[in-house]
Structure formats: structure tokens, C-alpha cells
C-alpha positions in Angstrom: -2.7 -15.3 -3.6 -4.8 -13.8 -0.8 -3.8 -10.2 0.0 -6.3 -9.4 2.8 -7.3 -6.2 1.1 -4.2 -4.3 2.2 -2.4 -4.6 -1.1 -4.3 -4.5 -4.4 -4.8 -8.0 -5.9 -3.0 -7.0 -9.0 0.3 -6.3 -7.2 1.6 -9.8 -6.5 0.4 -11.0 -10.0 2.2 -8.1 -11.7 5.4 -8.6 -9.7 5.4 -12.4 -10.5 4.6 -11.8 -14.2 7.4 -9.3 -14.6 9.9 -11.6 -12.7 9.0 -14.6 -14.9 9.2 -12.4 -18.0 12.7 -11.2 -17.0 13.9 -14.7 -16.4 12.4 -15.8 -19.8 14.1 -12.9 -21.6 17.4 -13.9 -20.0 17.2 -17.5 -20.9 16.2 -16.7 -24.5 19.0 -14.2 -24.9 21.5 -16.7 -23.6 20.2 -19.3 -26.0 20.5 -16.9 -29.0 24.0 -15.8 -27.9 25.2 -19.4 -27.5 23.6 -20.4 -30.8 25.1 -17.6 -32.9 28.6 -17.7 -31.3 29.0 -21.5 -31.7 29.0 -21.8 -35.5 32.4 -23.3 -36.4 33.5 -24.8 -39.7 34.5 -28.4 -38.9 36.9 -29.0 -41.8 37.2 -31.1 -44.9 38.7 -34.3 -43.5 37.9 -36.5 -40.6 41.1 -35.6 -38.7 40.5 -31.8 -39.2 37.0 -32.3 -37.9 38.2 -34.2 -34.7 40.8 -31.4 -34.0 38.2 -28.7 -34.5 35.6 -30.5 -32.3 38.2 -30.9 -29.5 39.1 -27.2 -29.5 35.4 -26.3 -30.0 34.5 -28.4 -27.0 36.7 -26.3 -24.7 35.6 -23.1 -26.4 32.0 -24.1 -26.1 32.4 -24.8 -22.3 34.1 -21.4 -21.8 31.5 -19.5 -23.8 28.6 -21.3 -22.1 30.0 -20.5 -18.7 30.5 -16.9 -19.7 27.1 -16.5 -21.3 25.3 -18.1 -18.3 27.2 -16.0 -15.8 26.4 -12.8 -17.8 22.8 -13.8 -18.1 22.6 -14.7 -14.4 24.0 -11.4 -13.4 21.5 -9.7 -15.8 18.6 -11.6 -14.3 19.7 -11.0 -10.7 20.2 -7.3 -11.4 16.7 -7.2 -13.0 15.2 -8.9 -10.0 16.9 -6.6 -7.6 15.7 -3.6 -9.6 12.1 -5.0 -9.7 12.3 -5.7 -5.9 13.5 -2.2 -5.1 11.0 -0.7 -7.4 8.1 -2.7 -6.1 9.1 -2.4 -2.5 9.2 1.3 -3.0 5.5 1.1 -4.0 4.8 -0.3 -0.6 7.4 1.4 1.7 6.7 4.9 0.5 3.0 4.8 1.0 3.5 3.1 4.4 5.7 6.0 5.4 3.1 8.5 4.2 0.4 6.6 6.2 2.7 6.8 9.3 3.2 10.5 8.9 -0.6 11.0 8.3 -1.5 8.9 11.4 0.7 11.2 13.5 -1.0 14.3 12.1 -4.4 12.7 12.8 -3.3 11.8 16.3 -2.5 15.5 16.9 -6.1 16.3 15.9 -6.1 17.1 12.2 -9.2 15.1 11.2 -9.4 16.9 7.8 -6.5 15.0 6.4 -7.0 12.7 3.4 -4.3 10.2 2.5 -3.5 10.4 -1.2 -1.3 7.9 -2.9 0.3 7.8 -6.3 -1.6 5.8 -8.9 0.9 3.0 -9.0 1.3 2.6 -5.3 0.3 -0.8 -4.0 -1.7 -0.2 -0.8 -4.7 1.8 -2.1 -7.2 -0.4 -0.2 -5.3 0.4 3.1 -5.3 4.1 2.3 -9.0 4.0 1.5 -9.7 2.3 4.8 -7.5 4.8 6.6 -9.5 7.7 5.0 -12.8 6.0 6.0 -11.5 5.8 9.6 -10.5 9.4 9.6 -13.9 10.5 8.1 -15.7 8.4 10.8 -13.8 10.1 13.6 -14.3 13.5 12.0 -18.1 12.9 11.8 -18.1 11.6 15.4 -16.2 14.7 16.7 -18.5 17.0 14.7 -21.5 15.3 16.2 -20.1 15.6 19.7 -19.3 19.3 19.1 -22.9 19.8 18.0 -24.0 18.1 21.3 -21.7 20.4 23.3 -23.2 23.5 21.6 -26.7 22.2 22.3 -25.8 21.6 25.9 -24.3 25.1 26.2 -27.5 26.6 24.7 -29.7 24.4 27.0 -27.6 25.3 30.1 -27.9 29.0 29.3 -31.7 28.5 29.1 -31.5 26.8 32.5 -29.5 29.7 33.9 -32.1 32.2 32.6 -35.0 30.0 34.1 -33.2 30.0 37.5 -32.7 33.8 37.3 -36.4 34.3 36.6 -37.4 31.9 39.4 -40.2 30.6 37.2 -40.9 26.9 38.1 -42.6 26.1 34.8 -39.8 27.5 32.7 -37.3 25.8 35.0 -39.1 22.4 34.5 -39.1 22.9 30.7 -35.3 23.7 30.7 -34.6 20.7 32.9 -36.6 18.5 30.5 -34.7 19.9 27.5 -31.4 19.3 29.3 -32.5 15.8 30.2 -33.4 15.0 26.5 -30.0 16.4 25.3 -28.1 14.3 27.9 -30.1 11.2 26.8 -29.2 11.8 23.1 -25.5 12.1 24.0 -25.7 8.9 26.1 -27.3 7.0 23.2 -24.7 8.2 20.8 -21.8 7.4 23.2 -23.1 3.8 23.6 -21.9 3.1 20.1 -18.3 3.9 21.1 -16.5 1.0 22.7 -13.7 1.9 25.1 
């Protein structure tokens, strides 16, 4: 089963294994119950045996229907419990990812998505954390550029105030280098 890396590869196998195990236990239990409840003394004579077999046939049909209905209900209840339990391992983390994505959209790039050990979408949460870390690093880099531009522009203001052409050219060159670095870095971002 291909999971595309969103859900761990063990998840579908574990769910299928537990479901098959549950069905197997139900069938084995039904067989044992039917076997142990169907022992009947047939009788000493042929006619006693025929009468016992006739009543036993009706009793056996009733017991079989009752046992299989009970087992079917047990199996269905088990499958429902497994389905709810396993869907909770996906739905809960997806809800947490939704809440986290809203926090990140509001600007909290320090957020790390943490899931419970048995949750099923750890690969998706890891990818989500990588995405947030990448954005955080990009924003920190841009903040650094903004601080550098602020420093360079202050140097340019001081060169203008001094009215020194040489210092003014140096400040313009430094500003030009800073702008080129920013342009190069922004080329990586696709809009």
C-alpha cells in the first residue's frame, strides 16, 4: 500500500492486521462455542437416536444463528472501535496541524508541531516543521538584510551630511552590494 509519505507505512498494515486478527478471534470463538454447546447424547436405540437428531437439528440451527449473530455483533463492534481509534490517530493530529497552521499564518514561526507517539501522520508533521523552519530562516535572513540596509543607509546619510564625494561613493557602493545580495536571495523565492 502506497501512503505517499503522509501516513507512516506501518499504519495501514497495523490496522489491517488488527482487523484480520479480530475477525479470526470471532470465528474461532464461534467455532468453540458451537462445538461445546452441541454435545448431545443420542440414545440407546435407533428410534431414540432419530428423535434426538430431529430435535437436535432444530436446536443446532437456533444455536448456530444465535452464535453467529453474537459473533457478528462482536466483530462489528470491534471493527467500529478499531476504526474510531485509528481515525482518531489521524483526525486529532490533522486538527492540531490546522490550529498550528493558523498560528504560523499569524506570524508565529517558532512553532513546532509535536504529535503523540502513536499518531499516524508523523511524516506530514515533520514536513510541516521543515516548512516552518525554512520560512523562519528566510525571515531571519531578510531581517538581517533589513538591518544591514538600515546601517548602510545611515552611513549614506552621514556621507551626504559630510559632503565628502569619496565617502559618498563608498556608501553608495556598499548600498549597491547590499541590494544585490537581497536581489540574489529573493530570486530563490517564487511568487
